[in-house]
ZAKOLKOL-565574 format. One record per residue (C-alpha): residue number from 1; residue in three letters; x, y, z. Coordinates in Angstrom, 1 decimal. Layout:
<NUM; 'ALA'; <X; Y; Z>>;
...
END
This chain:
<1; 'MET'; <-11.9; -69.1; -31.1>>;
<2; 'PRO'; <-10.6; -67.4; -28.2>>;
<3; 'GLU'; <-11.5; -64.2; -26.0>>;
<4; 'PRO'; <-8.7; -62.3; -26.2>>;
<5; 'ASP'; <-6.8; -61.3; -22.6>>;
<6; 'ARG'; <-8.5; -58.8; -20.9>>;
<7; 'PRO'; <-7.0; -57.0; -18.7>>;
<8; 'ASP'; <-7.3; -57.4; -15.0>>;
<9; 'HIS'; <-9.8; -54.4; -13.1>>;
<10; 'ASP'; <-6.9; -53.7; -10.8>>;
<11; 'ASP'; <-3.9; -53.4; -13.3>>;
<12; 'CYS'; <-6.3; -50.8; -15.0>>;
<13; 'GLU'; <-6.6; -48.7; -12.1>>;
<14; 'ARG'; <-2.3; -49.4; -11.7>>;
<15; 'GLN'; <-2.2; -47.8; -15.3>>;
<16; 'LEU'; <-4.8; -45.3; -14.9>>;
<17; 'ILE'; <-2.8; -43.4; -11.8>>;
<18; 'ALA'; <0.6; -44.2; -13.3>>;
<19; 'PHE'; <-0.5; -41.6; -15.9>>;
<20; 'ALA'; <-2.2; -39.8; -13.2>>;
<21; 'ASP'; <1.0; -39.4; -12.0>>;
<22; 'ALA'; <2.2; -37.1; -14.6>>;
<23; 'LEU'; <-0.4; -34.8; -14.2>>;
<24; 'PRO'; <0.1; -31.8; -12.0>>;
<25; 'MET'; <-2.9; -32.2; -9.7>>;
<26; 'GLY'; <-3.9; -34.5; -7.4>>;
<27; 'VAL'; <-6.2; -37.8; -8.7>>;
<28; 'VAL'; <-8.6; -39.7; -6.1>>;
<29; 'LEU'; <-9.8; -43.1; -7.4>>;
<30; 'THR'; <-12.5; -44.1; -5.0>>;
<31; 'ASP'; <-14.8; -47.1; -4.6>>;
<32; 'ASP'; <-18.1; -46.1; -2.4>>;
<33; 'ASP'; <-16.1; -44.7; 0.6>>;
<34; 'ARG'; <-12.7; -46.2; 0.1>>;
<35; 'VAL'; <-10.0; -44.8; -1.0>>;
<36; 'ARG'; <-8.3; -47.3; -4.2>>;
<37; 'ALA'; <-5.8; -45.6; -5.5>>;
<38; 'ILE'; <-4.1; -42.0; -5.0>>;
<39; 'ASN'; <-1.2; -40.5; -7.6>>;
<40; 'ALA'; <2.2; -38.9; -6.6>>;
<41; 'HIS'; <0.5; -35.7; -6.8>>;
<42; 'GLY'; <-2.4; -36.3; -4.3>>;
<43; 'ALA'; <0.1; -37.6; -1.8>>;
<44; 'ALA'; <1.8; -35.3; -1.8>>;
<45; 'GLN'; <-1.1; -33.2; -0.8>>;
<46; 'PHE'; <-2.6; -34.9; 1.6>>;
<47; 'GLY'; <1.0; -35.5; 3.3>>;
<48; 'LEU'; <0.3; -39.5; 2.2>>;
<49; 'ASP'; <2.7; -42.2; 1.3>>;
<50; 'ALA'; <0.5; -43.7; -1.8>>;
<51; 'ASP'; <1.5; -47.4; -1.3>>;
<52; 'ARG'; <-0.1; -47.0; 2.6>>;
<53; 'ILE'; <-3.5; -46.5; 1.8>>;
<54; 'ASP'; <-5.4; -50.0; 1.8>>;
<55; 'GLY'; <-8.6; -48.8; 3.5>>;
<56; 'LEU'; <-8.3; -45.4; 3.7>>;
<57; 'ARG'; <-11.5; -44.2; 4.3>>;
<58; 'VAL'; <-12.6; -41.5; 1.6>>;
<59; 'ASP'; <-14.2; -39.0; 5.0>>;
<60; 'ALA'; <-10.6; -39.2; 6.0>>;
<61; 'LEU'; <-8.9; -37.1; 3.6>>;
<62; 'PHE'; <-11.9; -34.6; 4.4>>;
<63; 'ASP'; <-11.7; -35.0; 8.1>>;
<64; 'GLY'; <-11.7; -31.2; 8.9>>;
<65; 'ALA'; <-12.7; -29.7; 5.2>>;
<66; 'SER'; <-14.4; -27.3; 4.9>>;
<67; 'ALA'; <-17.1; -28.8; 2.6>>;
<68; 'PRO'; <-17.7; -32.7; 1.9>>;
<69; 'PRO'; <-16.6; -33.8; -1.5>>;
<70; 'PRO'; <-18.7; -32.8; -4.3>>;
<71; 'ALA'; <-20.9; -36.2; -5.6>>;
<72; 'PRO'; <-20.3; -36.8; -9.2>>;
<73; 'ALA'; <-23.3; -35.4; -11.6>>;
<74; 'SER'; <-24.0; -37.4; -14.7>>;
<75; 'ASP'; <-24.0; -34.5; -16.4>>;
<76; 'GLY'; <-21.8; -31.3; -16.0>>;
<77; 'ASP'; <-18.7; -30.5; -14.4>>;
<78; 'PRO'; <-19.2; -30.6; -10.3>>;
<79; 'SER'; <-16.8; -28.6; -8.8>>;
<80; 'SER'; <-16.7; -27.4; -5.1>>;
<81; 'ARG'; <-14.2; -24.7; -3.7>>;
<82; 'ILE'; <-12.8; -26.7; -0.4>>;
<83; 'GLU'; <-10.7; -25.9; 2.2>>;
<84; 'LEU'; <-8.7; -29.4; 2.6>>;
<85; 'ARG'; <-6.4; -30.6; 6.0>>;
<86; 'ARG'; <-2.6; -32.5; 5.2>>;
<87; 'ALA'; <-1.6; -35.3; 8.1>>;
<88; 'ASP'; <0.1; -32.9; 10.0>>;
<89; 'GLY'; <-2.7; -30.4; 10.5>>;
<90; 'ARG'; <-2.0; -27.5; 7.7>>;
<91; 'ALA'; <-4.7; -26.2; 5.9>>;
<92; 'PHE'; <-4.7; -25.9; 2.0>>;
<93; 'LEU'; <-7.6; -24.6; -0.2>>;
<94; 'ALA'; <-8.1; -27.2; -3.5>>;
<95; 'GLU'; <-10.8; -27.1; -6.2>>;
<96; 'VAL'; <-12.2; -30.4; -6.0>>;
<97; 'ARG'; <-14.1; -31.6; -9.2>>;
<98; 'ALA'; <-15.7; -35.3; -9.1>>;
<99; 'ARG'; <-15.9; -38.0; -12.2>>;
<100; 'ARG'; <-18.0; -40.7; -12.4>>;
<101; 'LEU'; <-16.0; -43.6; -14.0>>;
<102; 'ARG'; <-16.3; -47.2; -15.0>>;
<103; 'ILE'; <-14.2; -50.0; -14.6>>;
<104; 'GLY'; <-15.0; -53.4; -15.7>>;
<105; 'ALA'; <-17.5; -54.1; -13.6>>;
<106; 'ARG'; <-16.9; -51.5; -11.0>>;
<107; 'ASP'; <-18.3; -47.9; -10.5>>;
<108; 'LEU'; <-15.8; -45.9; -8.9>>;
<109; 'THR'; <-15.2; -42.6; -9.0>>;
<110; 'LEU'; <-12.7; -40.1; -9.4>>;
<111; 'LEU'; <-12.0; -37.1; -7.9>>;
<112; 'LEU'; <-9.6; -34.4; -9.2>>;
<113; 'VAL'; <-7.9; -31.9; -7.1>>;
<114; 'CYS'; <-6.2; -28.7; -7.8>>;
<115; 'ASP'; <-4.2; -26.7; -5.1>>;
<116; 'VAL'; <-5.3; -23.4; -6.0>>;
<117; 'THR'; <-3.5; -21.6; -2.4>>;
<118; 'GLU'; <-1.2; -20.3; -4.4>>;
<119; 'SER'; <-3.2; -18.8; -6.7>>;
<120; 'GLU'; <-5.5; -17.9; -4.3>>;
<121; 'ARG'; <-3.0; -15.6; -2.0>>;
<122; 'ILE'; <-1.7; -14.0; -5.4>>;
<123; 'ARG'; <-5.4; -13.4; -6.5>>;
<124; 'GLU'; <-6.3; -11.7; -3.2>>;
<125; 'LYS'; <-3.4; -9.9; -3.4>>;
<126; 'LEU'; <-3.8; -8.2; -6.7>>;
<127; 'GLU'; <-7.1; -7.1; -5.4>>;
<128; 'GLU'; <-5.5; -5.9; -2.5>>;
<129; 'GLN'; <-3.5; -3.7; -4.1>>;
<130; 'GLN'; <-5.6; -2.9; -6.6>>;
<131; 'GLU'; <-8.1; -1.3; -3.9>>;
<132; 'ARG'; <-4.9; 0.3; -2.9>>;
<133; 'LEU'; <-4.9; 1.8; -6.1>>;
<134; 'GLN'; <-8.1; 3.0; -6.3>>;
<135; 'ALA'; <-8.2; 4.7; -2.5>>;
<136; 'MET'; <-4.8; 5.7; -3.2>>;
<137; 'ALA'; <-6.9; 7.6; -6.1>>;
<138; 'ARG'; <-9.2; 8.7; -4.1>>;
<139; 'ARG'; <-7.0; 10.2; -2.1>>;
<140; 'MET'; <-5.6; 11.9; -4.1>>;
<141; 'LEU'; <-8.0; 13.4; -5.5>>;
<142; 'SER'; <-9.0; 14.6; -2.0>>;
<143; 'VAL'; <-6.4; 16.4; -1.5>>;
<144; 'GLN'; <-6.2; 18.2; -4.3>>;
<145; 'GLU'; <-9.9; 19.1; -4.3>>;
<146; 'ASP'; <-8.7; 20.0; 0.1>>;
<147; 'GLU'; <-5.8; 21.9; -1.8>>;
<148; 'ARG'; <-7.9; 23.7; -4.1>>;
<149; 'ARG'; <-10.7; 24.9; -1.7>>;
<150; 'THR'; <-7.7; 26.4; 1.0>>;
<151; 'LEU'; <-6.3; 28.3; -2.3>>;
<152; 'SER'; <-9.9; 29.3; -3.2>>;
<153; 'ARG'; <-10.6; 30.3; 0.4>>;
<154; 'GLU'; <-7.2; 32.7; 0.9>>;
<155; 'LEU'; <-7.5; 34.2; -2.6>>;
<156; 'HIS'; <-10.7; 35.6; -2.0>>;
<157; 'ASP'; <-10.9; 36.2; 2.0>>;
<158; 'ASP'; <-7.5; 37.5; 2.7>>;
<159; 'ILE'; <-5.7; 38.6; -1.1>>;
<160; 'GLY'; <-9.4; 39.7; -2.2>>;
<161; 'GLN'; <-10.4; 41.1; 0.7>>;
<162; 'GLN'; <-6.4; 43.5; 0.6>>;
<163; 'VAL'; <-7.3; 44.0; -3.4>>;
<164; 'THR'; <-10.4; 45.1; -2.1>>;
<165; 'ALA'; <-9.2; 47.7; 0.0>>;
<166; 'ILE'; <-6.5; 49.0; -2.6>>;
<167; 'LYS'; <-8.9; 49.8; -5.2>>;
<168; 'LEU'; <-11.1; 51.5; -2.0>>;
<169; 'ALA'; <-7.9; 53.1; -1.1>>;
<170; 'ALA'; <-6.9; 53.7; -4.7>>;
<171; 'LEU'; <-10.9; 56.0; -5.2>>;
<172; 'ALA'; <-10.5; 57.8; -1.8>>;
<173; 'LEU'; <-7.1; 58.9; -2.5>>;
<174; 'ARG'; <-8.6; 60.2; -6.2>>;
<175; 'ASP'; <-10.8; 62.2; -4.5>>;
<176; 'GLU'; <-8.5; 63.5; -0.8>>;
<177; 'VAL'; <-7.7; 66.8; -1.9>>;
<178; 'ASP'; <-6.0; 67.5; 2.2>>;
<179; 'ALA'; <-2.4; 66.7; 1.7>>;
<180; 'GLY'; <-1.8; 65.3; 4.7>>;
<181; 'ARG'; <-4.9; 63.0; 4.7>>;
<182; 'ARG'; <-3.3; 61.6; 1.0>>;
<183; 'ALA'; <0.0; 61.0; 2.5>>;
<184; 'ASP'; <-2.2; 59.1; 5.0>>;
<185; 'ILE'; <-3.9; 57.1; 2.5>>;
<186; 'VAL'; <-1.4; 56.7; -0.2>>;
<187; 'ALA'; <0.7; 54.6; 3.2>>;
<188; 'GLU'; <-2.3; 52.3; 3.9>>;
<189; 'ILE'; <-2.3; 51.1; 0.7>>;
<190; 'VAL'; <1.8; 50.8; 0.7>>;
<191; 'GLY'; <1.3; 48.5; 3.7>>;
<192; 'ALA'; <-1.8; 46.8; 2.3>>;
<193; 'THR'; <0.0; 45.7; -1.2>>;
<194; 'ASP'; <2.5; 44.5; 1.2>>;
<195; 'GLN'; <0.5; 42.5; 2.9>>;
<196; 'THR'; <-0.9; 40.8; -0.7>>;
<197; 'LEU'; <2.8; 40.4; -1.5>>;
<198; 'ALA'; <3.7; 38.5; 1.5>>;
<199; 'LYS'; <0.6; 36.6; 1.3>>;
<200; 'VAL'; <1.3; 36.0; -2.6>>;
<201; 'ARG'; <4.3; 34.5; -1.8>>;
<202; 'ASP'; <3.7; 32.8; 1.4>>;
<203; 'LEU'; <0.6; 30.3; -1.6>>;
<204; 'SER'; <3.3; 30.5; -4.1>>;
<205; 'LEU'; <5.7; 28.8; -1.2>>;
<206; 'LEU'; <2.8; 26.2; -0.4>>;
<207; 'LEU'; <2.1; 25.2; -4.0>>;
<208; 'ARG'; <6.0; 24.5; -4.2>>;
<209; 'PRO'; <8.7; 26.3; -2.5>>;
<210; 'PRO'; <11.2; 27.9; -5.4>>;
<211; 'GLN'; <14.7; 27.0; -3.5>>;
<212; 'LEU'; <13.5; 23.3; -4.5>>;
<213; 'ASP'; <14.1; 23.5; -8.3>>;
<214; 'ALA'; <16.8; 26.6; -7.8>>;
<215; 'LEU'; <18.9; 24.8; -5.0>>;
<216; 'GLY'; <17.9; 21.9; -4.6>>;
<217; 'LEU'; <16.7; 19.1; -1.7>>;
<218; 'GLU'; <19.7; 20.1; 1.1>>;
<219; 'ALA'; <19.0; 23.7; 1.1>>;
<220; 'ALA'; <15.4; 23.9; 0.9>>;
<221; 'LEU'; <14.6; 21.4; 3.4>>;
<222; 'ARG'; <17.5; 23.6; 5.5>>;
<223; 'TRP'; <15.1; 26.6; 4.3>>;
<224; 'GLN'; <12.0; 25.2; 5.2>>;
<225; 'ALA'; <13.2; 23.9; 8.7>>;
<226; 'GLY'; <14.7; 26.9; 9.8>>;
<227; 'ALA'; <11.3; 28.6; 8.7>>;
<228; 'MET'; <9.2; 26.6; 10.7>>;
<229; 'PHE'; <11.6; 26.4; 14.0>>;
<230; 'ARG'; <12.2; 30.1; 14.1>>;
<231; 'ASN'; <11.4; 30.6; 16.6>>;
<232; 'GLY'; <13.8; 28.0; 18.8>>;
<233; 'ALA'; <11.2; 25.9; 20.2>>;
<234; 'PRO'; <11.1; 23.3; 19.8>>;
<235; 'ARG'; <14.9; 22.5; 19.6>>;
<236; 'LEU'; <16.1; 21.4; 16.2>>;
<237; 'GLU'; <19.0; 19.3; 14.9>>;
<238; 'LEU'; <20.1; 19.3; 11.2>>;
<239; 'SER'; <22.8; 16.7; 9.7>>;
<240; 'ILE'; <22.1; 16.8; 5.7>>;
<241; 'GLN'; <24.7; 15.1; 3.7>>;
<242; 'PRO'; <26.4; 16.9; 1.3>>;
<243; 'LEU'; <24.8; 15.5; -2.3>>;
<244; 'SER'; <27.5; 14.8; -5.0>>;
<245; 'GLU'; <25.0; 15.0; -7.8>>;
<246; 'ARG'; <21.2; 15.7; -7.9>>;
<247; 'PRO'; <18.8; 13.1; -7.2>>;
<248; 'SER'; <15.8; 13.3; -9.2>>;
<249; 'PRO'; <13.1; 15.5; -9.2>>;
<250; 'ALA'; <10.4; 13.2; -8.3>>;
<251; 'ALA'; <12.8; 12.3; -5.8>>;
<252; 'GLU'; <13.6; 15.5; -4.4>>;
<253; 'LEU'; <9.9; 16.8; -4.3>>;
<254; 'ALA'; <9.0; 13.1; -2.8>>;
<255; 'CYS'; <11.5; 14.0; 0.5>>;
<256; 'PHE'; <10.7; 17.4; 0.5>>;
<257; 'ARG'; <6.5; 16.8; 0.9>>;
<258; 'ILE'; <7.6; 14.1; 3.3>>;
<259; 'ALA'; <10.2; 15.9; 5.3>>;
<260; 'GLN'; <7.4; 19.2; 5.5>>;
<261; 'GLU'; <4.8; 16.7; 6.9>>;
<262; 'ALA'; <7.0; 15.4; 9.0>>;
<263; 'LEU'; <8.3; 18.5; 10.8>>;
<264; 'THR'; <4.7; 19.8; 10.4>>;
<265; 'ASN'; <3.5; 17.3; 12.4>>;
<266; 'ALA'; <6.5; 16.8; 15.2>>;
<267; 'LEU'; <5.4; 20.7; 15.3>>;
<268; 'ARG'; <2.0; 20.9; 15.9>>;
<269; 'HIS'; <1.0; 17.6; 17.5>>;
<270; 'ALA'; <4.3; 16.1; 19.0>>;
<271; 'GLN'; <4.4; 18.4; 22.1>>;
<272; 'ALA'; <8.7; 17.2; 21.7>>;
<273; 'ARG'; <11.2; 19.4; 23.3>>;
<274; 'ARG'; <13.7; 18.4; 20.0>>;
<275; 'VAL'; <13.3; 17.4; 16.9>>;
<276; 'GLU'; <16.2; 15.9; 14.3>>;
<277; 'LEU'; <16.0; 15.3; 10.6>>;
<278; 'THR'; <18.2; 13.9; 9.2>>;
<279; 'LEU'; <19.3; 13.0; 4.9>>;
<280; 'ALA'; <22.0; 10.6; 3.9>>;
<281; 'VAL'; <22.1; 8.7; 0.6>>;
<282; 'ARG'; <22.7; 5.1; 1.2>>;
<283; 'ASP'; <22.5; 1.9; -1.6>>;
<284; 'HIS'; <21.3; 4.6; -4.0>>;
<285; 'GLU'; <18.7; 6.0; -2.0>>;
<286; 'LEU'; <17.7; 9.2; -0.5>>;
<287; 'VAL'; <17.0; 8.2; 3.4>>;
<288; 'LEU'; <15.3; 10.5; 5.5>>;
<289; 'ASP'; <15.2; 10.2; 8.9>>;
<290; 'VAL'; <13.1; 12.9; 11.4>>;
<291; 'ASP'; <12.8; 12.1; 14.7>>;
<292; 'ASP'; <10.9; 13.8; 17.6>>;
<293; 'ASP'; <11.1; 13.0; 21.4>>;
<294; 'GLY'; <7.2; 13.8; 22.1>>;
<295; 'ARG'; <4.4; 12.3; 22.7>>;
<296; 'GLY'; <4.5; 10.1; 20.2>>;
<297; 'PHE'; <0.3; 7.9; 19.1>>;
<298; 'ALA'; <-0.2; 4.7; 18.6>>;
<299; 'LEU'; <0.3; 3.0; 15.5>>;
<300; 'GLY'; <-2.8; 2.0; 13.4>>;
<301; 'ALA'; <-5.3; 4.2; 15.3>>;
<302; 'GLY'; <-6.9; 5.8; 12.9>>;
<303; 'SER'; <-4.2; 7.1; 10.6>>;
<304; 'GLY'; <-4.9; 10.8; 9.4>>;
<305; 'LEU'; <-4.3; 11.4; 5.7>>;
<306; 'GLY'; <-0.9; 13.4; 6.0>>;
<307; 'LEU'; <0.5; 9.7; 7.0>>;
<308; 'VAL'; <-0.8; 8.6; 4.2>>;
<309; 'THR'; <0.0; 10.6; 1.7>>;
<310; 'MET'; <3.4; 10.4; 2.8>>;
<311; 'HIS'; <3.9; 6.5; 2.5>>;
<312; 'GLU'; <2.0; 7.2; -0.6>>;
<313; 'ARG'; <4.7; 9.1; -1.9>>;
<314; 'ALA'; <7.3; 7.2; -0.9>>;
<315; 'GLN'; <5.8; 4.1; -2.7>>;
<316; 'GLN'; <5.1; 6.0; -6.0>>;
<317; 'LEU'; <8.8; 5.7; -6.9>>;
<318; 'GLY'; <9.3; 2.7; -5.3>>;
<319; 'GLY'; <10.7; 3.2; -1.7>>;
<320; 'ARG'; <8.9; 2.6; 1.3>>;
<321; 'LEU'; <8.3; 4.6; 5.0>>;
<322; 'CYS'; <8.1; 3.5; 7.9>>;
<323; 'ILE'; <7.0; 4.9; 11.3>>;
<324; 'ASP'; <8.0; 4.3; 14.4>>;
<325; 'SER'; <6.0; 5.3; 17.5>>;
<326; 'ALA'; <4.2; 4.1; 20.6>>;
<327; 'PRO'; <2.9; 6.9; 23.5>>;
<328; 'GLY'; <5.4; 8.7; 25.7>>;
<329; 'ARG'; <8.1; 7.7; 23.7>>;
<330; 'GLY'; <8.5; 9.8; 20.8>>;
<331; 'THR'; <8.4; 9.3; 16.7>>;
<332; 'HIS'; <10.4; 8.3; 14.2>>;
<333; 'VAL'; <9.8; 8.6; 10.2>>;
<334; 'ARG'; <11.9; 7.1; 7.9>>;
<335; 'ALA'; <11.8; 6.7; 4.3>>;
<336; 'GLU'; <14.0; 5.2; 1.7>>;
<337; 'VAL'; <13.4; 6.9; -2.0>>;
<338; 'PRO'; <15.5; 5.7; -5.4>>;
<339; 'PHE'; <18.0; 8.8; -5.6>>;
<340; 'HIS'; <16.8; 8.8; -9.7>>;
<341; 'ASP'; <13.1; 7.2; -10.5>>;
<342; 'GLY'; <12.3; 5.1; -13.4>>;
END
């Protein structure tokens, strides 16, 4: 009885590679140290012509790689994450798995090469974003604690002492019989009360300016800038576009706080002669610019918490903040914040 026809070994390999062409990964069939076949995806990964791999050595595929290919094992699924090189020298990161394969009398090795460059980039980006979010949360907590510490100190050291002075003066007034002295004590109480009220107003403005809620962003910016630069030095120039409608409360607050921080930096650190604040609306965004002709600073050289907070205020609303500065040529801060949040 005649034996049934057995498929040619090379034909089996061709069928295997034809099947592998449908796979979304590189498939390399090797015999000892030679490449016998490679699917289309694998050829594209390495920048090769799949029809011209006769005699190609396996180590040529891994030339310049961060590690040699994994050796196939009899059990398990050995794999390695290896940085490989294309024919043009460009690198890509791949997960390489090795499988034993027997076709007829041949012992072959099947290398499965999965390009993970993009997934690794996405993973690293997600990790970076997660780290930024965690750092942002830590910084915001730090800012809150600093604000609470400042408020506590102001209440204890200033307002607390003023209230104590008022109380002592009131006790002295109760026991004072001399009319002239009583009038002096009353004047002391009135003066201390005025100072206390002024301090309470300052703290209230620090926490949240009532002008922002009552009059809107334009008036609040004019008031804040006028209060900070009332001495006339450096010279302040304002250019605030009238808004046809009010932005969202979150957008108003973000712009106001960014302007407040930028103006404070220009006033305290820049040694500027001129500071310019501009507010405009472009493409459904509030565009805030604060520009000074001061001494500037080196970007990235230990950015302070104030600069970080400005960035985060803009980013929390889906906006952007750019700072352009260099020693000796001033500083330009631009914030772009969506007019309506959400």
